[in-house]
Residue frames relative to the residue before (quaternion, step in Angstrom):
aa qw qx qy qz dx dy dz
M 1.0000 0.0000 0.0000 0.0000 0.00 0.00 0.00
N 0.3336 -0.7115 0.5911 0.1816 3.67 -0.95 1.11
T 0.1653 -0.8206 0.5409 0.0821 3.58 0.00 1.28
H 0.5934 0.5532 -0.3733 0.4499 3.60 1.06 -0.58
L 0.6658 0.4937 -0.2904 0.4781 3.67 0.88 -0.91
L 0.6431 0.5087 -0.3239 0.4720 3.61 0.93 -0.83
L 0.6640 0.4892 -0.3184 0.4674 3.65 0.85 -0.82
Q 0.6159 0.5646 -0.3146 0.4505 3.55 1.04 -0.78
L 0.7192 0.4483 -0.2509 0.4678 3.45 0.93 -0.91
V 0.5873 0.5468 -0.3508 0.4828 3.53 1.21 -0.59
V 0.6523 0.4967 -0.3196 0.4751 3.66 0.89 -0.78
N 0.6358 0.5215 -0.3149 0.4739 3.49 0.92 -0.92
G 0.6552 0.5344 -0.2964 0.4442 3.54 0.96 -0.96
L 0.6650 0.5066 -0.3121 0.4514 3.52 0.96 -0.79
I 0.6653 0.4859 -0.3053 0.4776 3.57 1.04 -0.82
V 0.6708 0.4419 -0.3238 0.5000 3.66 0.97 -0.80
G 0.6110 0.5644 -0.3532 0.4283 3.63 1.06 -0.56
A 0.5840 0.5416 -0.3549 0.4895 3.55 1.15 -0.67
L 0.6767 0.4445 -0.3324 0.4838 3.65 0.86 -0.76
Y 0.5717 0.5390 -0.3823 0.4863 3.73 1.06 -0.56
G 0.6648 0.5222 -0.3166 0.4301 3.58 0.84 -0.92
V 0.6271 0.5279 -0.3480 0.4550 3.60 1.04 -0.76
V 0.6633 0.4917 -0.3072 0.4732 3.58 0.96 -0.96
A 0.6267 0.5482 -0.3253 0.4483 3.53 0.96 -0.88
M 0.5985 0.5698 -0.3411 0.4481 3.54 1.05 -0.75
S 0.6692 0.5052 -0.3075 0.4499 3.53 1.03 -0.87
F 0.5748 0.5532 -0.3639 0.4808 3.57 1.13 -0.61
V 0.7303 0.4716 -0.2563 0.4226 3.53 0.72 -1.09
L 0.5773 0.5961 -0.3463 0.4376 3.52 1.24 -0.75
I 0.7090 0.4512 -0.2879 0.4592 3.54 0.83 -0.96
Y 0.6531 0.5503 -0.3007 0.4245 3.48 1.06 -0.88
K 0.6735 0.4810 -0.2987 0.4753 3.54 0.96 -0.90
A 0.6477 0.5215 -0.3157 0.4570 3.58 0.99 -0.65
S 0.8567 0.1479 0.0180 0.4939 3.54 0.62 -1.24
Q 0.4371 -0.7006 0.4800 0.2961 3.67 1.16 -0.07
V 0.5782 0.5801 -0.3664 0.4415 3.58 1.19 0.55
V 0.2843 -0.7432 0.5808 0.1717 3.51 -0.91 0.94
N 0.2734 -0.8130 0.5028 0.1075 3.54 -0.43 1.27
F 0.1439 -0.7981 0.5818 0.0621 3.64 -0.12 1.24
A 0.6199 0.5087 -0.3825 0.4589 3.68 1.04 0.28
Q 0.3215 0.7746 -0.4847 0.2484 3.58 1.32 0.22
G 0.6095 0.5564 -0.3470 0.4455 3.65 1.00 -0.82
E 0.6637 0.5313 -0.3079 0.4271 3.63 0.99 -0.79
F 0.5632 0.5733 -0.3786 0.4592 3.50 1.22 -0.57
L 0.6061 0.5489 -0.3347 0.4683 3.53 1.02 -0.80
L 0.7197 0.4770 -0.2439 0.4416 3.55 0.82 -1.22
I 0.6433 0.5143 -0.3124 0.4734 3.63 0.98 -0.70
G 0.6257 0.5168 -0.3189 0.4897 3.58 0.88 -0.91
A 0.7062 0.4578 -0.2983 0.4502 3.59 0.63 -0.95
W 0.6883 0.4763 -0.3138 0.4483 3.62 0.83 -0.82
V 0.6443 0.5158 -0.3277 0.4598 3.58 1.06 -0.67
C 0.6441 0.4851 -0.3149 0.5006 3.65 1.03 -0.74
W 0.6236 0.5176 -0.3481 0.4713 3.67 0.94 -0.79
W 0.6978 0.4751 -0.2962 0.4469 3.61 0.81 -0.96
L 0.6393 0.5140 -0.3477 0.4542 3.66 0.99 -0.56
L 0.6845 0.4995 -0.2747 0.4545 3.50 1.01 -0.91
T 0.7465 0.4142 -0.2323 0.4661 3.59 0.97 -0.88
T 0.6942 0.4596 -0.2777 0.4793 3.63 1.10 -0.64
Y 0.8099 0.2437 -0.1116 0.5218 3.59 0.83 -1.00
Q 0.3715 -0.7442 0.4919 0.2571 3.67 1.28 0.10
L 0.2032 0.7702 -0.5738 0.1905 3.61 0.90 0.83
P 0.5264 -0.5495 0.5101 0.4010 3.61 -1.30 0.40
F 0.6591 -0.5734 0.3240 0.3631 3.49 -1.19 0.79
L 0.6788 0.4928 -0.2983 0.4554 3.62 0.93 -0.95
V 0.6292 0.4973 -0.3430 0.4891 3.61 1.06 -0.73
G 0.6636 0.4936 -0.3257 0.4581 3.67 0.84 -0.81
M 0.6715 0.4586 -0.3330 0.4773 3.59 0.94 -0.63
A 0.6197 0.5429 -0.3603 0.4376 3.65 0.99 -0.54
V 0.6217 0.5227 -0.2936 0.5041 3.53 1.15 -0.94
T 0.6505 0.4963 -0.3397 0.4638 3.62 0.88 -0.83
F 0.6283 0.5281 -0.3429 0.4568 3.67 0.89 -0.71
A 0.6865 0.4731 -0.3140 0.4542 3.49 0.92 -0.86
F 0.6410 0.5196 -0.3310 0.4577 3.54 1.04 -0.69
M 0.6596 0.5001 -0.3048 0.4711 3.60 0.93 -0.85
L 0.6095 0.5625 -0.3568 0.4299 3.57 1.12 -0.58
V 0.6589 0.4985 -0.2531 0.5033 3.49 1.08 -0.92
F 0.6212 0.5412 -0.3116 0.4734 3.53 1.05 -0.95
G 0.7027 0.4681 -0.3222 0.4282 3.60 0.65 -0.88
I 0.6391 0.5294 -0.3133 0.4617 3.57 1.04 -0.76
A 0.6642 0.4980 -0.2857 0.4788 3.50 0.95 -1.01
L 0.6578 0.5229 -0.3368 0.4248 3.62 0.88 -0.77
Q 0.6804 0.4775 -0.2912 0.4736 3.53 1.07 -0.83
V 0.6655 0.4974 -0.3195 0.4557 3.61 0.94 -0.90
V 0.7522 0.4261 -0.2407 0.4412 3.67 0.72 -0.97
V 0.7940 0.3443 -0.1558 0.4762 3.52 0.76 -1.06
L 0.8072 0.3443 -0.1374 0.4594 3.63 0.66 -1.20
R 0.6169 0.5753 -0.3766 0.3829 3.64 0.91 -0.63
P 0.6340 0.5193 -0.3598 0.4461 3.70 1.03 -0.57
L 0.6536 0.5371 -0.2975 0.4425 3.56 1.35 -0.45
I 0.3948 0.7224 -0.4795 0.3038 3.57 1.33 -0.04
G 0.7686 0.3002 -0.2523 0.5054 3.63 -0.75 1.05
E 0.5784 0.5755 -0.3666 0.4471 3.56 1.27 -0.28
P 0.6380 -0.5070 0.3744 0.4424 3.62 -1.16 0.35
I 0.5976 -0.6050 0.3917 0.3514 3.58 -1.03 0.81
I 0.6203 0.5584 -0.3529 0.4229 3.61 0.99 -0.81
S 0.6394 0.5039 -0.3715 0.4464 3.62 1.04 -0.55
V 0.6195 0.5244 -0.3506 0.4672 3.62 0.99 -0.71
I 0.6467 0.4974 -0.3325 0.4730 3.66 0.92 -0.93
M 0.6418 0.4989 -0.3554 0.4613 3.69 0.84 -0.68
V 0.6488 0.5148 -0.3407 0.4449 3.53 0.98 -0.69
T 0.6334 0.4920 -0.3407 0.4905 3.63 1.06 -0.70
I 0.5696 0.5501 -0.3872 0.4722 3.74 1.04 -0.54
G 0.6823 0.5304 -0.2502 0.4365 3.53 0.94 -1.03
L 0.6243 0.5377 -0.2925 0.4855 3.52 1.25 -0.79
S 0.6079 0.5586 -0.3313 0.4568 3.44 1.11 -0.94
I 0.6605 0.4949 -0.2997 0.4786 3.68 0.78 -0.94
F 0.6920 0.5084 -0.2855 0.4256 3.52 0.81 -0.94
F 0.6818 0.4806 -0.2877 0.4706 3.50 0.91 -0.92
Q 0.6003 0.5587 -0.3563 0.4479 3.56 1.08 -0.73
A 0.6825 0.4818 -0.2795 0.4732 3.55 0.84 -1.07
L 0.6600 0.5191 -0.3165 0.4414 3.64 0.90 -0.87
C 0.6555 0.4834 -0.3189 0.4847 3.62 0.92 -0.83
K 0.6360 0.5001 -0.3497 0.4723 3.62 0.91 -0.63
W 0.6568 0.4961 -0.3199 0.4691 3.62 0.90 -0.86
L 0.7417 0.4339 -0.2721 0.4331 3.70 0.85 -0.82
F 0.8246 0.2855 -0.0953 0.4790 3.50 1.04 -0.92
G 0.5366 -0.5959 0.4067 0.4376 3.59 1.35 -0.25
V 0.5614 -0.6185 0.4736 0.2792 3.47 -1.42 0.12
F 0.6515 0.5314 -0.3185 0.4379 3.61 1.20 -0.31
A 0.5712 -0.6282 0.4183 0.3225 3.49 -1.12 0.82
Q 0.1416 -0.8077 0.5681 0.0696 3.61 -0.88 0.85
P 0.3846 -0.7609 0.4793 0.2081 3.58 -0.76 1.11
F 0.4928 -0.6091 0.5142 0.3488 3.62 -1.12 0.61
P 0.5316 -0.5399 0.5052 0.4131 3.59 -1.25 0.29
P 0.6457 -0.5071 0.3891 0.4177 3.65 -1.21 0.35
I 0.2535 -0.8139 0.5156 0.0864 3.56 -0.74 1.12
F 0.7943 0.1853 -0.0418 0.5771 3.44 0.95 -1.16
S 0.5449 -0.6222 0.4795 0.2933 3.50 -1.18 0.74
T 0.7494 0.2604 -0.1100 0.5988 3.55 1.25 -0.81
Q 0.3272 -0.8044 0.4620 0.1799 3.58 -0.49 1.15
S 0.7869 0.0075 -0.0163 0.6169 3.52 1.24 -0.53
V 0.2853 -0.7320 0.6004 0.1498 3.44 -1.41 0.50
S 0.3640 -0.7051 0.5624 0.2326 3.59 -1.18 0.48
F 0.0252 0.8059 -0.5867 0.0755 3.51 -0.86 1.13
L 0.8254 -0.1104 0.0473 0.5516 3.59 -0.32 1.13
G 0.7008 -0.4691 0.2231 0.4890 3.50 1.14 0.81
L 0.5799 0.5536 -0.3528 0.4825 3.61 1.27 0.10
E 0.2939 -0.7258 0.5919 0.1911 3.57 -1.11 0.80
I 0.0367 0.8114 -0.5821 0.0372 3.57 -0.63 1.02
Q 0.4574 -0.7319 0.4244 0.2738 3.48 -0.74 1.08
T 0.5963 -0.6115 0.3898 0.3442 3.64 -0.89 0.83
V 0.6324 0.5371 -0.3162 0.4600 3.59 0.99 -0.90
Y 0.6605 0.5015 -0.3204 0.4577 3.63 1.03 -0.72
L 0.5997 0.5580 -0.3421 0.4605 3.53 1.14 -0.68
M 0.6377 0.5257 -0.2967 0.4785 3.50 1.13 -1.01
S 0.6827 0.5005 -0.2964 0.4422 3.55 0.92 -0.90
L 0.6133 0.5402 -0.3479 0.4594 3.55 1.14 -0.73
G 0.6503 0.5097 -0.3164 0.4660 3.61 0.95 -0.90
I 0.6723 0.4332 -0.3319 0.5002 3.70 0.86 -0.84
S 0.6146 0.5322 -0.4005 0.4225 3.70 0.79 -0.69
V 0.6875 0.4661 -0.3039 0.4667 3.62 0.72 -1.05
A 0.6072 0.5503 -0.3509 0.4531 3.64 0.94 -0.80
M 0.7010 0.4731 -0.2689 0.4610 3.61 0.82 -1.07
M 0.6297 0.5132 -0.3527 0.4644 3.58 0.91 -0.72
A 0.6501 0.4854 -0.3229 0.4874 3.59 0.90 -0.85
G 0.6347 0.5125 -0.3325 0.4732 3.65 0.95 -0.82
F 0.6842 0.4525 -0.3525 0.4504 3.66 0.82 -0.69
A 0.6084 0.5506 -0.3572 0.4461 3.63 1.10 -0.63
W 0.6834 0.4812 -0.2751 0.4751 3.55 0.99 -0.82
F 0.6098 0.5733 -0.3098 0.4510 3.58 1.17 -0.92
F 0.7355 0.4134 -0.2523 0.4739 3.61 0.74 -1.01
R 0.7074 0.4827 -0.2794 0.4341 3.58 0.95 -0.69
Y 0.8621 0.2309 -0.0617 0.4469 3.53 0.79 -0.96
S 0.6620 0.5275 -0.3199 0.4256 3.59 1.11 -0.58
K 0.6165 -0.5613 0.4058 0.3744 3.51 -1.23 0.61
H 0.7032 0.4709 -0.2711 0.4585 3.59 0.85 -0.95
G 0.5992 0.5618 -0.3334 0.4627 3.51 1.11 -0.70
L 0.6973 0.4557 -0.2818 0.4762 3.54 0.86 -0.86
A 0.5990 0.5443 -0.3392 0.4795 3.57 1.14 -0.59
M 0.6440 0.5166 -0.3145 0.4685 3.51 1.06 -0.79
R 0.6563 0.5202 -0.2907 0.4628 3.57 1.02 -0.84
A 0.6257 0.5156 -0.3151 0.4933 3.59 1.18 -0.78
T 0.6545 0.5273 -0.3064 0.4469 3.54 0.94 -0.91
A 0.6612 0.4858 -0.3149 0.4770 3.63 1.00 -0.90
F 0.6718 0.5039 -0.3410 0.4225 3.65 0.96 -0.59
N 0.7673 -0.2205 0.1330 0.5874 3.48 0.94 -0.81
Q 0.4020 -0.7641 0.4582 0.2110 3.59 -0.49 1.26
Q 0.6804 0.5070 -0.3033 0.4335 3.59 0.90 -0.87
V 0.6354 0.5027 -0.3076 0.4989 3.56 1.09 -0.79
A 0.6367 0.5216 -0.3388 0.4558 3.58 0.94 -0.75
Q 0.6631 0.5032 -0.2954 0.4688 3.58 0.96 -0.85
S 0.6868 0.4885 -0.3105 0.4396 3.59 1.04 -0.59
L 0.6256 0.4884 -0.3134 0.5214 3.45 1.46 -0.24
G 0.6363 -0.5686 0.3348 0.3997 3.65 1.14 0.19
I 0.4688 0.6799 -0.4345 0.3594 3.59 1.25 0.20
S 0.3231 -0.7287 0.5624 0.2199 3.59 -0.80 0.86
V 0.2981 -0.7884 0.5152 0.1552 3.53 -0.31 1.18
R 0.6195 0.5529 -0.3330 0.4468 3.55 1.12 -0.57
N 0.6325 0.5092 -0.2992 0.5011 3.51 1.06 -0.78
V 0.6532 0.5247 -0.3241 0.4392 3.53 0.99 -0.77
F 0.5977 0.5519 -0.3337 0.4762 3.58 1.13 -0.77
A 0.6596 0.5290 -0.2997 0.4420 3.51 0.83 -1.10
L 0.6699 0.5096 -0.2997 0.4491 3.53 0.88 -1.07
A 0.6658 0.5300 -0.3113 0.4231 3.58 0.90 -0.86
W 0.6591 0.4659 -0.3136 0.5002 3.57 1.09 -0.83
A 0.6348 0.5285 -0.3432 0.4472 3.65 0.97 -0.65
I 0.6658 0.4621 -0.3230 0.4888 3.67 0.89 -0.80
S 0.6421 0.5207 -0.3540 0.4373 3.61 0.94 -0.82
A 0.6337 0.5119 -0.3457 0.4656 3.62 0.93 -0.83
V 0.7014 0.4673 -0.3230 0.4305 3.64 0.65 -0.84
V 0.6422 0.5163 -0.3198 0.4677 3.59 0.94 -0.88
S 0.7055 0.4601 -0.3123 0.4394 3.58 0.75 -0.84
S 0.5913 0.5604 -0.3959 0.4238 3.61 1.10 -0.57
V 0.5466 0.6044 -0.4058 0.4138 3.64 1.14 -0.58
A 0.6773 0.4841 -0.2740 0.4815 3.53 0.84 -1.13
G 0.6640 0.5276 -0.3255 0.4181 3.63 0.88 -0.78
I 0.6443 0.5257 -0.2882 0.4748 3.47 1.12 -0.83
V 0.6730 0.4901 -0.3001 0.4656 3.60 0.90 -0.88
V 0.6577 0.4615 -0.3233 0.4999 3.64 0.89 -0.88
G 0.6150 0.5541 -0.3534 0.4356 3.68 0.96 -0.76
I 0.6633 0.4951 -0.3370 0.4487 3.61 0.87 -0.81
V 0.6855 0.5002 -0.2668 0.4570 3.55 1.03 -0.84
N 0.8355 0.2204 -0.0402 0.5018 3.62 0.75 -1.09
G 0.5611 -0.5723 0.4288 0.4169 3.59 1.18 -0.20
V 0.4192 -0.6981 0.5068 0.2830 3.60 -1.06 0.48
S 0.2303 0.7298 -0.6168 0.1839 3.58 -0.87 1.02
S 0.7294 -0.4405 0.3290 0.4072 3.51 -1.35 0.17
A 0.5532 0.6237 -0.3822 0.3986 3.56 1.23 -0.42
L 0.4979 0.6584 -0.4096 0.3885 3.58 1.27 -0.30
S 0.6523 0.5541 -0.3181 0.4078 3.55 0.94 -0.76
L 0.5090 0.6482 -0.3911 0.4096 3.59 1.32 -0.36
Y 0.6113 0.5908 -0.3707 0.3741 3.52 1.11 -0.67
G 0.5557 0.5924 -0.3839 0.4393 3.61 1.31 -0.35
I 0.6681 0.4540 -0.2812 0.5181 3.50 1.17 -0.61
K 0.6154 0.5571 -0.3402 0.4419 3.67 1.02 -0.71
V 0.6758 0.4885 -0.2879 0.4709 3.54 1.12 -0.84
F 0.5057 0.6874 -0.4286 0.2967 3.59 0.99 -0.36
P 0.6365 0.5254 -0.3166 0.4675 3.57 0.90 -0.82
A 0.6358 0.5219 -0.3407 0.4552 3.60 1.08 -0.62
V 0.6269 0.5480 -0.3254 0.4482 3.47 1.15 -0.89
I 0.6950 0.4844 -0.2665 0.4597 3.54 0.91 -1.10
L 0.5862 0.5803 -0.3460 0.4471 3.62 1.13 -0.75
G 0.7760 0.3586 -0.2082 0.4753 3.60 0.71 -1.08
G 0.6020 -0.5457 0.3813 0.4409 3.51 1.12 -0.48
L 0.4821 -0.7292 0.3981 0.2781 3.57 -0.59 1.09
D 0.7612 0.3346 -0.1908 0.5217 3.63 1.08 -0.38
S 0.6409 0.5216 -0.3494 0.4417 3.63 1.19 0.37
V 0.3893 -0.7302 0.5225 0.2056 3.49 -0.72 1.14
V 0.6705 0.4569 -0.3177 0.4907 3.55 0.92 -0.81
G 0.6244 0.5222 -0.3565 0.4586 3.64 1.01 -0.61
A 0.6221 0.5630 -0.3283 0.4339 3.56 1.04 -0.59
V 0.6151 0.5278 -0.2899 0.5090 3.54 1.17 -0.84
I 0.7038 0.4567 -0.2679 0.4736 3.59 0.76 -1.03
G 0.6211 0.5559 -0.3242 0.4474 3.49 1.02 -0.84
G 0.6545 0.5288 -0.2955 0.4525 3.51 0.92 -1.08
L 0.6554 0.5226 -0.2993 0.4559 3.70 0.93 -0.91
V 0.6672 0.5113 -0.2999 0.4511 3.51 1.00 -1.06
I 0.6697 0.4887 -0.3107 0.4649 3.60 0.93 -0.99
G 0.6406 0.5428 -0.3372 0.4258 3.63 0.88 -0.81
V 0.7090 0.4346 -0.2829 0.4779 3.58 0.90 -0.84
L 0.6275 0.5248 -0.3555 0.4521 3.52 1.05 -0.70
E 0.6255 0.5149 -0.3778 0.4482 3.65 0.86 -0.66
N 0.7162 0.4459 -0.2972 0.4470 3.60 0.69 -0.90
V 0.6313 0.5114 -0.3551 0.4625 3.65 1.09 -0.63
A 0.5894 0.5486 -0.3339 0.4901 3.55 1.17 -0.80
Q 0.6593 0.5106 -0.3249 0.4462 3.62 0.90 -0.79
Y 0.6178 0.5361 -0.3084 0.4856 3.60 1.15 -0.81
V 0.6947 0.4779 -0.2721 0.4637 3.62 0.81 -1.06
D 0.6551 0.4963 -0.2968 0.4863 3.63 1.03 -0.80
G 0.6994 0.4832 -0.2811 0.4453 3.56 0.86 -0.78
Q 0.7516 0.4033 -0.2219 0.4724 3.57 1.07 -0.90
Y 0.8332 0.2345 -0.0685 0.4961 3.56 1.00 -0.75
L 0.7765 0.3831 -0.2291 0.4448 3.65 0.53 -1.10
H 0.0756 -0.8305 0.5327 0.1445 3.61 0.96 -1.04
W 0.2546 0.7836 -0.5173 0.2315 3.58 0.88 0.90
G 0.4250 -0.7716 0.3865 0.2732 3.47 1.20 -0.63
N 0.8109 0.2219 -0.1076 0.5308 3.61 1.19 -0.44
L 0.3189 0.8062 -0.4485 0.2172 3.47 1.23 0.19
Y 0.5983 0.5909 -0.3211 0.4356 3.48 1.23 -0.76
E 0.6703 0.5094 -0.2609 0.4724 3.55 1.07 -0.91
I 0.8228 0.3622 -0.1370 0.4160 3.54 0.72 -1.00
V 0.4997 0.6759 -0.4221 0.3395 3.63 1.22 -0.31
P 0.6018 0.5536 -0.3870 0.4261 3.69 0.97 -0.57
F 0.7127 0.4387 -0.2677 0.4775 3.60 1.02 -0.77
Y 0.5185 0.5584 -0.4280 0.4860 3.52 1.18 -0.12
V 0.6268 0.5146 -0.2996 0.5026 3.61 0.97 -0.97
L 0.6056 0.5643 -0.3389 0.4472 3.69 0.90 -0.90
V 0.7033 0.4670 -0.2568 0.4705 3.56 0.70 -1.12
V 0.6716 0.5068 -0.2951 0.4527 3.57 0.85 -0.86
I 0.6796 0.4629 -0.3119 0.4760 3.54 0.83 -0.86
L 0.6374 0.5277 -0.3430 0.4445 3.64 0.93 -0.71
M 0.6688 0.4977 -0.2880 0.4712 3.55 1.12 -0.69
I 0.7474 0.3996 -0.1870 0.4967 3.59 1.03 -0.91
K 0.8069 -0.0145 0.0772 0.5855 3.58 0.71 -1.03
P 0.1090 -0.8666 0.4780 0.0931 3.56 0.39 1.21
Y 0.6417 0.5051 -0.3421 0.4649 3.66 1.18 -0.13
G 0.5411 -0.6321 0.3906 0.3938 3.56 1.30 0.06
L 0.6828 -0.4950 0.3216 0.4304 3.59 -1.26 0.20
F 0.8104 0.1972 -0.0798 0.5458 3.69 1.00 -0.74
G 0.4031 0.7350 -0.4526 0.3040 3.52 1.15 0.21
T 0.4914 -0.6464 0.4984 0.3037 3.61 -1.18 0.53
R 0.3138 -0.7510 0.5573 0.1639 3.52 -0.80 1.04
D 0.3223 -0.7433 0.5621 0.1662 3.61 -0.73 1.17
I 0.0752 -0.7798 0.6210 0.0268 3.42 -0.96 0.95
E 0.1181 -0.8044 0.5821 -0.0078 3.61 -0.50 1.29
R 0.1465 -0.7745 0.6111 0.0722 3.57 -0.82 1.03
V 0.1585 -0.7798 0.6050 0.0288 3.44 -1.11 0.98
């Protein structure tokens, strides 16, 4: 057994899993606020990565400036998307809203291919050192950056939901929209805020993955890859989303090790999260930390 390789993959899995957890929190944020599963989540990653790449390559902006401008754009984009497309659907059946998010996913995919082409585009060099050595392990610098950003965002989410006025309003809306409205909370504004935050947070993951693998339409598949993490943790649990992301990240990399060393199937890395998804739905359909709905008749 190559213990060093296994340890390297586990560490990489934890770092990538933290990124999965951040994207999973975006899923949960929208679901808790509006009871909608956003199937265009992967396109938020794609749009954020393309916008940042375009700013860096066209205007030669410093990376941190380009990232900040991208966040501002995604904030406005998320609000505009909710107000223009999704707000008119308030009160409609949930399945109608879900179908709209699927349509948005297809539309944004086609739009990005039309604007930027179908070939992967590399980010300009960001860091002078591509990797650092830690306890004998080689870790890419961009992954360390993503780990720092992910931890900061998780801490920001915890503070936001516990102490901020808007976070408390979002929690109240998630608990009961009618009660929240009776307390003077604007449910429409909460929905818009949830979509805006989700778009910004997803763009972080898009930029990090784009730096590592280049920007292409394949980025949007991360929205699907993260879905098992959301189901594993529980569709309405922010803590569960983080834990689910870490578990899926480690499982992917351990599966890569087992496949490469023993099984030689070639694609276990890609499909093991969906095996987990099927098993969780069979054994614990509400996830590890999800709220179990009890209906009385």
